[in-house]
C-alpha atoms as an extended CHARMM CRD file, in Angstrom:
* protein
*
       220  EXT
         1         1  MET       CA             -0.0870000000       -0.0150000000        0.1460000000  PROA      1               0.0000000000
         2         2  LYS       CA              1.3860000000        3.1560000000       -1.0350000000  PROA      2               0.0000000000
         3         3  LYS       CA              1.8470000000        6.0030000000        2.1550000000  PROA      3               0.0000000000
         4         4  MET       CA              0.0820000000        9.1020000000        1.8130000000  PROA      4               0.0000000000
         5         5  ARG       CA              2.9110000000       11.2440000000        1.1760000000  PROA      5               0.0000000000
         6         6  ASP       CA              3.4190000000        8.9570000000       -2.2060000000  PROA      6               0.0000000000
         7         7  VAL       CA             -0.3330000000        9.7080000000       -3.5090000000  PROA      7               0.0000000000
         8         8  PRO       CA             -0.8230000000       12.3520000000       -5.9630000000  PROA      8               0.0000000000
         9         9  ILE       CA             -2.2010000000       15.5340000000       -4.1830000000  PROA      9               0.0000000000
        10        10  ARG       CA             -5.2630000000       15.3730000000       -6.7360000000  PROA      10              0.0000000000
        11        11  ASP       CA             -5.9220000000       11.7790000000       -5.2460000000  PROA      11              0.0000000000
        12        12  ARG       CA             -5.8350000000       12.6850000000       -1.8560000000  PROA      12              0.0000000000
        13        13  PRO       CA             -9.0260000000       12.3950000000        0.1390000000  PROA      13              0.0000000000
        14        14  ARG       CA             -9.6740000000       16.0290000000        1.3920000000  PROA      14              0.0000000000
        15        15  GLU       CA             -8.6510000000       17.2720000000       -1.9680000000  PROA      15              0.0000000000
        16        16  LYS       CA            -10.9130000000       14.6220000000       -3.8460000000  PROA      16              0.0000000000
        17        17  ILE       CA            -13.7290000000       16.1270000000       -1.5520000000  PROA      17              0.0000000000
        18        18  ALA       CA            -12.9580000000       19.6180000000       -2.5350000000  PROA      18              0.0000000000
        19        19  CYS       CA            -12.7630000000       18.8420000000       -6.2860000000  PROA      19              0.0000000000
        20        20  LYS       CA            -15.1540000000       16.2100000000       -6.9100000000  PROA      20              0.0000000000
        21        21  GLY       CA            -17.6010000000       15.7410000000       -3.7720000000  PROA      21              0.0000000000
        22        22  VAL       CA            -17.4070000000       13.1460000000       -0.6540000000  PROA      22              0.0000000000
        23        23  SER       CA            -19.7870000000       10.7730000000       -2.4710000000  PROA      23              0.0000000000
        24        24  VAL       CA            -16.9200000000        9.4710000000       -4.9930000000  PROA      24              0.0000000000
        25        25  LEU       CA            -14.5030000000        8.2640000000       -1.5640000000  PROA      25              0.0000000000
        26        26  SER       CA            -14.1420000000        4.8830000000       -0.5470000000  PROA      26              0.0000000000
        27        27  GLU       CA            -14.7980000000        4.0360000000        3.2020000000  PROA      27              0.0000000000
        28        28  ASN       CA            -11.2720000000        4.1950000000        3.7330000000  PROA      28              0.0000000000
        29        29  GLU       CA            -10.5380000000        7.4700000000        2.0520000000  PROA      29              0.0000000000
        30        30  LEU       CA            -13.6460000000        8.8060000000        4.2720000000  PROA      30              0.0000000000
        31        31  VAL       CA            -11.6740000000        7.6070000000        7.4230000000  PROA      31              0.0000000000
        32        32  GLU       CA             -8.3170000000        9.0100000000        6.2000000000  PROA      32              0.0000000000
        33        33  ALA       CA            -10.1590000000       12.6610000000        5.6610000000  PROA      33              0.0000000000
        34        34  ILE       CA            -11.4250000000       12.4570000000        9.1890000000  PROA      34              0.0000000000
        35        35  ILE       CA             -8.4500000000       11.4700000000       10.7750000000  PROA      35              0.0000000000
        36        36  GLY       CA             -6.2900000000       13.4480000000        9.0150000000  PROA      36              0.0000000000
        37        37  LYS       CA             -2.6930000000       11.9780000000        9.6060000000  PROA      37              0.0000000000
        38        38  GLY       CA             -1.0400000000        8.8860000000       10.9160000000  PROA      38              0.0000000000
        39        39  THR       CA              1.7260000000        8.3660000000       13.2620000000  PROA      39              0.0000000000
        40        40  LYS       CA              5.5880000000        8.2990000000       13.0740000000  PROA      40              0.0000000000
        41        41  ASN       CA              5.6690000000        4.4720000000       12.5000000000  PROA      41              0.0000000000
        42        42  LYS       CA              2.0370000000        3.9590000000       11.0430000000  PROA      42              0.0000000000
        43        43  ASP       CA              0.8120000000        5.8180000000        7.7960000000  PROA      43              0.0000000000
        44        44  VAL       CA             -2.6420000000        6.9780000000        7.9960000000  PROA      44              0.0000000000
        45        45  ARG       CA             -3.8300000000        4.8140000000        4.9750000000  PROA      45              0.0000000000
        46        46  GLU       CA             -2.5910000000        1.7730000000        7.2180000000  PROA      46              0.0000000000
        47        47  ILE       CA             -4.4720000000        3.1050000000       10.3900000000  PROA      47              0.0000000000
        48        48  SER       CA             -7.4310000000        4.0060000000        8.4250000000  PROA      48              0.0000000000
        49        49  LYS       CA             -7.7950000000        0.4970000000        6.4670000000  PROA      49              0.0000000000
        50        50  GLU       CA             -7.7770000000       -1.1220000000       10.5230000000  PROA      50              0.0000000000
        51        51  ILE       CA            -10.3640000000        1.3730000000       11.5900000000  PROA      51              0.0000000000
        52        52  VAL       CA            -12.6480000000        0.4770000000        8.7120000000  PROA      52              0.0000000000
        53        53  LYS       CA            -12.2900000000       -3.3250000000        9.5110000000  PROA      53              0.0000000000
        54        54  VAL       CA            -13.3930000000       -2.4640000000       13.2360000000  PROA      54              0.0000000000
        55        55  ILE       CA            -16.1210000000       -0.3260000000       12.0470000000  PROA      55              0.0000000000
        56        56  HSD       CA            -17.7790000000       -3.2940000000       10.0120000000  PROA      56              0.0000000000
        57        57  LYS       CA            -16.8400000000       -5.3460000000       12.7560000000  PROA      57              0.0000000000
        58        58  HSD       CA            -19.0090000000       -3.4910000000       15.4060000000  PROA      58              0.0000000000
        59        59  ARG       CA            -21.1220000000       -1.5250000000       13.1430000000  PROA      59              0.0000000000
        60        60  ASN       CA            -24.2350000000       -2.0640000000       15.1790000000  PROA      60              0.0000000000
        61        61  ASN       CA            -22.7250000000       -1.1680000000       18.6340000000  PROA      61              0.0000000000
        62        62  LEU       CA            -19.3150000000        0.6470000000       17.8460000000  PROA      62              0.0000000000
        63        63  GLN       CA            -17.5610000000        2.1810000000       21.0020000000  PROA      63              0.0000000000
        64        64  TYR       CA            -14.8030000000        4.5320000000       21.9190000000  PROA      64              0.0000000000
        65        65  GLU       CA            -12.7710000000        1.8150000000       23.5290000000  PROA      65              0.0000000000
        66        66  ASP       CA            -12.8820000000       -0.5200000000       20.0590000000  PROA      66              0.0000000000
        67        67  ILE       CA            -11.5210000000        2.4790000000       18.3870000000  PROA      67              0.0000000000
        68        68  GLN       CA             -9.0330000000        3.2520000000       20.6920000000  PROA      68              0.0000000000
        69        69  LYS       CA             -7.5790000000       -0.1830000000       20.9180000000  PROA      69              0.0000000000
        70        70  ILE       CA             -6.2890000000        0.2310000000       17.2680000000  PROA      70              0.0000000000
        71        71  ASP       CA             -2.4100000000        0.8500000000       17.4120000000  PROA      71              0.0000000000
        72        72  GLY       CA             -1.9140000000        4.4710000000       16.2490000000  PROA      72              0.0000000000
        73        73  ILE       CA             -5.0480000000        6.0560000000       17.4480000000  PROA      73              0.0000000000
        74        74  GLY       CA             -4.9790000000        7.9200000000       20.7240000000  PROA      74              0.0000000000
        75        75  PRO       CA             -8.0390000000        9.9470000000       22.4990000000  PROA      75              0.0000000000
        76        76  THR       CA             -8.1350000000       12.6160000000       20.0060000000  PROA      76              0.0000000000
        77        77  LYS       CA             -8.5530000000       10.4500000000       16.6380000000  PROA      77              0.0000000000
        78        78  ALA       CA            -11.0360000000        7.9910000000       18.4620000000  PROA      78              0.0000000000
        79        79  SER       CA            -13.0710000000       10.9330000000       19.4730000000  PROA      79              0.0000000000
        80        80  GLN       CA            -13.1090000000       12.0350000000       16.1050000000  PROA      80              0.0000000000
        81        81  ILE       CA            -14.2830000000        8.7390000000       14.6100000000  PROA      81              0.0000000000
        82        82  ILE       CA            -16.7930000000        7.9880000000       17.4130000000  PROA      82              0.0000000000
        83        83  ALA       CA            -18.2660000000       11.5230000000       16.9700000000  PROA      83              0.0000000000
        84        84  CYS       CA            -18.6050000000       11.2600000000       13.1360000000  PROA      84              0.0000000000
        85        85  PHE       CA            -20.2940000000        7.3570000000       13.5420000000  PROA      85              0.0000000000
        86        86  GLU       CA            -23.1280000000        9.1600000000       16.0560000000  PROA      86              0.0000000000
        87        87  LEU       CA            -23.5080000000       11.7550000000       13.8870000000  PROA      87              0.0000000000
        88        88  GLY       CA            -24.4270000000        9.5810000000       11.0360000000  PROA      88              0.0000000000
        89        89  LYS       CA            -26.3610000000        7.3530000000       13.0610000000  PROA      89              0.0000000000
        90        90  ARG       CA            -28.3400000000       10.3730000000       14.4950000000  PROA      90              0.0000000000
        91        91  TYR       CA            -29.0920000000       11.7410000000       10.5870000000  PROA      91              0.0000000000
        92        92  PHE       CA            -29.6910000000        8.4620000000        9.5770000000  PROA      92              0.0000000000
        93        93  ASN       CA            -32.5700000000        7.6570000000       12.2700000000  PROA      93              0.0000000000
        94        94  ALA       CA            -34.1990000000       10.9690000000       11.2840000000  PROA      94              0.0000000000
        95        95  CYS       CA            -34.4440000000        9.8290000000        7.5850000000  PROA      95              0.0000000000
        96        96  SER       CA            -35.2980000000        6.4280000000        8.4850000000  PROA      96              0.0000000000
        97        97  GLY       CA            -38.8590000000        5.7760000000        9.4100000000  PROA      97              0.0000000000
        98        98  SER       CA            -39.7690000000        8.2650000000        6.8200000000  PROA      98              0.0000000000
        99        99  ARG       CA            -43.1990000000        6.7980000000        5.0540000000  PROA      99              0.0000000000
       100       100  VAL       CA            -43.0260000000        6.9620000000        1.1630000000  PROA      100             0.0000000000
       101       101  THR       CA            -46.5510000000        6.5750000000       -0.8240000000  PROA      101             0.0000000000
       102       102  SER       CA            -45.2320000000        8.6920000000       -3.8910000000  PROA      102             0.0000000000
       103       103  PRO       CA            -41.9590000000        9.5240000000       -5.9330000000  PROA      103             0.0000000000
       104       104  GLU       CA            -42.2560000000       13.0540000000       -4.3490000000  PROA      104             0.0000000000
       105       105  ASP       CA            -41.5820000000       11.3820000000       -0.8900000000  PROA      105             0.0000000000
       106       106  VAL       CA            -38.3680000000        9.8710000000       -2.0230000000  PROA      106             0.0000000000
       107       107  LEU       CA            -36.7590000000       13.0400000000       -3.4490000000  PROA      107             0.0000000000
       108       108  PRO       CA            -35.8970000000       14.4230000000       -0.0920000000  PROA      108             0.0000000000
       109       109  LEU       CA            -34.0700000000       10.9560000000        0.5610000000  PROA      109             0.0000000000
       110       110  VAL       CA            -31.9670000000       11.4290000000       -2.3450000000  PROA      110             0.0000000000
       111       111  ALA       CA            -31.5920000000       15.2900000000       -3.0080000000  PROA      111             0.0000000000
       112       112  TYR       CA            -27.6400000000       15.2390000000       -3.2450000000  PROA      112             0.0000000000
       113       113  LEU       CA            -28.1310000000       13.0780000000       -6.5510000000  PROA      113             0.0000000000
       114       114  LYS       CA            -29.7060000000       15.9710000000       -8.6360000000  PROA      114             0.0000000000
       115       115  ASP       CA            -26.2270000000       17.9340000000       -8.8460000000  PROA      115             0.0000000000
       116       116  ASN       CA            -23.9520000000       15.0980000000       -8.5380000000  PROA      116             0.0000000000
       117       117  ARG       CA            -21.2210000000       14.8720000000      -11.3930000000  PROA      117             0.0000000000
       118       118  GLN       CA            -21.2430000000       11.4160000000      -11.1960000000  PROA      118             0.0000000000
       119       119  GLU       CA            -23.9540000000        8.4000000000      -11.5500000000  PROA      119             0.0000000000
       120       120  HSD       CA            -24.7920000000        7.0470000000       -8.2080000000  PROA      120             0.0000000000
       121       121  PHE       CA            -27.2480000000        3.8180000000       -8.0320000000  PROA      121             0.0000000000
       122       122  VAL       CA            -29.2780000000        4.1940000000       -4.5900000000  PROA      122             0.0000000000
       123       123  CYS       CA            -31.5440000000        1.6470000000       -3.2850000000  PROA      123             0.0000000000
       124       124  ILE       CA            -33.9780000000        2.5950000000       -0.4930000000  PROA      124             0.0000000000
       125       125  SER       CA            -35.6090000000       -0.3660000000        1.5690000000  PROA      125             0.0000000000
       126       126  LEU       CA            -39.0280000000       -0.1400000000        2.9710000000  PROA      126             0.0000000000
       127       127  ASN       CA            -41.0870000000       -2.2340000000        5.4340000000  PROA      127             0.0000000000
       128       128  GLY       CA            -44.5180000000       -3.4820000000        4.8260000000  PROA      128             0.0000000000
       129       129  ALA       CA            -45.9610000000        0.0360000000        5.8700000000  PROA      129             0.0000000000
       130       130  GLY       CA            -44.1440000000        1.8380000000        3.3810000000  PROA      130             0.0000000000
       131       131  GLU       CA            -41.2760000000        3.2470000000        6.1440000000  PROA      131             0.0000000000
       132       132  VAL       CA            -37.7640000000        3.4750000000        5.1160000000  PROA      132             0.0000000000
       133       133  LEU       CA            -35.5380000000        1.1100000000        6.7830000000  PROA      133             0.0000000000
       134       134  SER       CA            -32.2730000000        2.0600000000        4.8200000000  PROA      134             0.0000000000
       135       135  ASN       CA            -30.8460000000        4.3030000000        2.0770000000  PROA      135             0.0000000000
       136       136  ARG       CA            -27.4830000000        3.1990000000        0.8040000000  PROA      136             0.0000000000
       137       137  VAL       CA            -25.7240000000        3.9290000000       -2.4500000000  PROA      137             0.0000000000
       138       138  ILE       CA            -24.7650000000        0.6650000000       -4.1790000000  PROA      138             0.0000000000
       139       139  THR       CA            -22.5470000000        1.5790000000       -6.9810000000  PROA      139             0.0000000000
       140       140  ILE       CA            -20.9980000000        4.7560000000       -8.3220000000  PROA      140             0.0000000000
       141       141  GLY       CA            -20.0560000000        5.2210000000      -12.0930000000  PROA      141             0.0000000000
       142       142  LEU       CA            -21.3080000000        4.1260000000      -15.4500000000  PROA      142             0.0000000000
       143       143  LEU       CA            -24.2610000000        1.7750000000      -14.8200000000  PROA      143             0.0000000000
       144       144  ASN       CA            -24.5980000000       -1.1490000000      -16.6010000000  PROA      144             0.0000000000
       145       145  HSD       CA            -25.7410000000       -5.1210000000      -15.8870000000  PROA      145             0.0000000000
       146       146  SER       CA            -22.3430000000       -5.9200000000      -14.5590000000  PROA      146             0.0000000000
       147       147  LEU       CA            -21.9550000000       -3.0140000000      -11.9710000000  PROA      147             0.0000000000
       148       148  VAL       CA            -25.5210000000       -2.9340000000      -10.6360000000  PROA      148             0.0000000000
       149       149  HSD       CA            -26.1440000000       -6.5350000000      -10.0030000000  PROA      149             0.0000000000
       150       150  PRO       CA            -29.3570000000       -7.8840000000       -7.9330000000  PROA      150             0.0000000000
       151       151  ARG       CA            -27.0380000000       -9.4870000000       -5.6690000000  PROA      151             0.0000000000
       152       152  GLU       CA            -25.5900000000       -6.0140000000       -4.2650000000  PROA      152             0.0000000000
       153       153  VAL       CA            -29.0850000000       -4.5120000000       -4.4760000000  PROA      153             0.0000000000
       154       154  PHE       CA            -31.0040000000       -7.1950000000       -2.4720000000  PROA      154             0.0000000000
       155       155  SER       CA            -28.4730000000       -8.3970000000        0.0520000000  PROA      155             0.0000000000
       156       156  ASP       CA            -28.9530000000       -5.9000000000        2.5330000000  PROA      156             0.0000000000
       157       157  ALA       CA            -32.8250000000       -5.8090000000        1.8840000000  PROA      157             0.0000000000
       158       158  ILE       CA            -33.1870000000       -9.4050000000        2.6180000000  PROA      158             0.0000000000
       159       159  THR       CA            -30.8910000000       -9.0050000000        5.8150000000  PROA      159             0.0000000000
       160       160  GLU       CA            -33.5590000000       -6.2310000000        6.9600000000  PROA      160             0.0000000000
       161       161  ARG       CA            -36.4420000000       -8.4160000000        5.8120000000  PROA      161             0.0000000000
       162       162  ALA       CA            -37.9850000000       -5.3810000000        3.5590000000  PROA      162             0.0000000000
       163       163  ALA       CA            -41.0810000000       -5.9510000000        2.0110000000  PROA      163             0.0000000000
       164       164  SER       CA            -39.7870000000       -3.5920000000       -1.2540000000  PROA      164             0.0000000000
       165       165  ILE       CA            -37.4690000000       -1.4990000000       -2.5490000000  PROA      165             0.0000000000
       166       166  ILE       CA            -37.3320000000        1.5550000000       -4.2720000000  PROA      166             0.0000000000
       167       167  CYS       CA            -34.1630000000        2.0800000000       -6.8050000000  PROA      167             0.0000000000
       168       168  VAL       CA            -32.7060000000        5.7520000000       -7.7910000000  PROA      168             0.0000000000
       169       169  HSD       CA            -30.0690000000        6.8530000000       -9.8950000000  PROA      169             0.0000000000
       170       170  ASN       CA            -28.8530000000       10.3850000000      -11.2970000000  PROA      170             0.0000000000
       171       171  HSD       CA            -28.1430000000       11.6060000000      -14.7480000000  PROA      171             0.0000000000
       172       172  PRO       CA            -25.4900000000       14.0950000000      -14.7150000000  PROA      172             0.0000000000
       173       173  SER       CA            -26.2320000000       14.9730000000      -18.1900000000  PROA      173             0.0000000000
       174       174  GLY       CA            -29.4200000000       16.2760000000      -17.2100000000  PROA      174             0.0000000000
       175       175  SER       CA            -31.6000000000       14.2350000000      -19.2290000000  PROA      175             0.0000000000
       176       176  LEU       CA            -34.8550000000       12.2770000000      -17.6580000000  PROA      176             0.0000000000
       177       177  GLU       CA            -34.9750000000        9.8610000000      -20.6510000000  PROA      177             0.0000000000
       178       178  PRO       CA            -34.4390000000        6.0950000000      -19.4730000000  PROA      178             0.0000000000
       179       179  SER       CA            -31.3990000000        4.4980000000      -21.5360000000  PROA      179             0.0000000000
       180       180  SER       CA            -31.7460000000        1.0890000000      -22.9180000000  PROA      180             0.0000000000
       181       181  GLN       CA            -29.5740000000        0.0820000000      -19.9740000000  PROA      181             0.0000000000
       182       182  ASP       CA            -31.8400000000        1.9930000000      -17.4220000000  PROA      182             0.0000000000
       183       183  ILE       CA            -34.7580000000        0.1240000000      -19.0460000000  PROA      183             0.0000000000
       184       184  ALA       CA            -32.9080000000       -3.6090000000      -18.8410000000  PROA      184             0.0000000000
       185       185  ILE       CA            -31.5840000000       -2.8200000000      -15.2490000000  PROA      185             0.0000000000
       186       186  THR       CA            -35.0380000000       -2.3220000000      -14.1760000000  PROA      186             0.0000000000
       187       187  SER       CA            -36.6120000000       -5.4400000000      -15.5910000000  PROA      187             0.0000000000
       188       188  GLN       CA            -33.7980000000       -7.5190000000      -14.1110000000  PROA      188             0.0000000000
       189       189  LEU       CA            -34.1780000000       -6.3420000000      -10.5470000000  PROA      189             0.0000000000
       190       190  ARG       CA            -38.1220000000       -6.3350000000      -10.9130000000  PROA      190             0.0000000000
       191       191  ASP       CA            -37.4780000000      -10.1950000000      -12.1490000000  PROA      191             0.0000000000
       192       192  ALA       CA            -34.8730000000      -10.7810000000       -9.5790000000  PROA      192             0.0000000000
       193       193  GLY       CA            -37.3250000000       -8.9580000000       -6.5780000000  PROA      193             0.0000000000
       194       194  THR       CA            -40.3470000000      -11.3500000000       -7.5850000000  PROA      194             0.0000000000
       195       195  LEU       CA            -37.8820000000      -14.2460000000       -6.9800000000  PROA      195             0.0000000000
       196       196  VAL       CA            -36.6750000000      -13.3200000000       -3.1710000000  PROA      196             0.0000000000
       197       197  GLY       CA            -40.2770000000      -11.6980000000       -2.4250000000  PROA      197             0.0000000000
       198       198  ILE       CA            -39.1410000000       -8.2570000000       -2.3790000000  PROA      198             0.0000000000
       199       199  GLN       CA            -41.0520000000       -6.0780000000       -4.4700000000  PROA      199             0.0000000000
       200       200  LEU       CA            -39.4670000000       -3.4410000000       -6.7180000000  PROA      200             0.0000000000
       201       201  ILE       CA            -41.8940000000       -0.3500000000       -6.4450000000  PROA      201             0.0000000000
       202       202  ASP       CA            -40.2570000000        2.0210000000       -8.4820000000  PROA      202             0.0000000000
       203       203  HSD       CA            -37.0880000000        2.9090000000      -10.1400000000  PROA      203             0.0000000000
       204       204  LEU       CA            -36.5860000000        7.1490000000      -10.0570000000  PROA      204             0.0000000000
       205       205  ILE       CA            -34.3260000000        8.8630000000      -12.4400000000  PROA      205             0.0000000000
       206       206  ILE       CA            -33.1650000000       12.0640000000      -10.9680000000  PROA      206             0.0000000000
       207       207  SER       CA            -31.4760000000       15.0370000000      -12.6220000000  PROA      207             0.0000000000
       208       208  LYS       CA            -31.0930000000       18.8040000000      -12.0820000000  PROA      208             0.0000000000
       209       209  ASN       CA            -34.5460000000       19.4250000000      -14.5110000000  PROA      209             0.0000000000
       210       210  GLY       CA            -36.6570000000       17.0070000000      -12.1130000000  PROA      210             0.0000000000
       211       211  HSD       CA            -37.2000000000       13.5100000000      -12.1530000000  PROA      211             0.0000000000
       212       212  LEU       CA            -38.7630000000       10.6430000000      -13.7120000000  PROA      212             0.0000000000
       213       213  SER       CA            -40.8370000000        7.4950000000      -12.1370000000  PROA      213             0.0000000000
       214       214  MET       CA            -40.3510000000        4.4210000000      -14.4350000000  PROA      214             0.0000000000
       215       215  ARG       CA            -43.4010000000        2.9890000000      -12.8860000000  PROA      215             0.0000000000
       216       216  GLU       CA            -45.2910000000        6.1180000000      -13.8360000000  PROA      216             0.0000000000
       217       217  ARG       CA            -44.0050000000        5.6300000000      -17.4370000000  PROA      217             0.0000000000
       218       218  GLY       CA            -45.1110000000        2.1020000000      -17.7660000000  PROA      218             0.0000000000
       219       219  LEU       CA            -41.7560000000        0.4870000000      -17.9730000000  PROA      219             0.0000000000
       220       220  LEU       CA            -42.4200000000       -1.2100000000      -14.5830000000  PROA      220             0.0000000000
């Protein structure tokens, strides 16, 4: 693994946030941006990789002590990480539980997609009452069959015992017209949802010019 000093400045996390937006960063890069630097004997990239492993291991009950056990993490960095994690949970809890009854109800949950310069594919899981269980980015970049695979879309929804999902992706070009790939992905996910018992309610396309519901268009 390269040390941070060997990474070109334009590819370092904080510079990428400024130029491309925070959503393009990997989990490791997000942690690198938070803690800023490593120690004399341990590079920030190595420490961040270990922090991400701990977050995944204790994702439902992450504690300050879990972070501080990592070599190279003192009270300051442990506090930074746990504070960011708590802030994220509070924001998520504010969004989860929202009831979705129309495409317009989805828009506040994915408002950041409207002006994003990269295509993001998002899956929103709902319970039987139409309340939001989770809202997560599945993939970033050009969307096609290989990148948007039903396995990734439905894996968390199955774990959450979701009753249905809504998929959303953005068109940085501003166009709201579904491409042939958009239509094919929608069909593939609808069929996969039927097999696992989780209905694909809608697939929305978002851009700076508005939104389009593929269900309302008759494509789902």
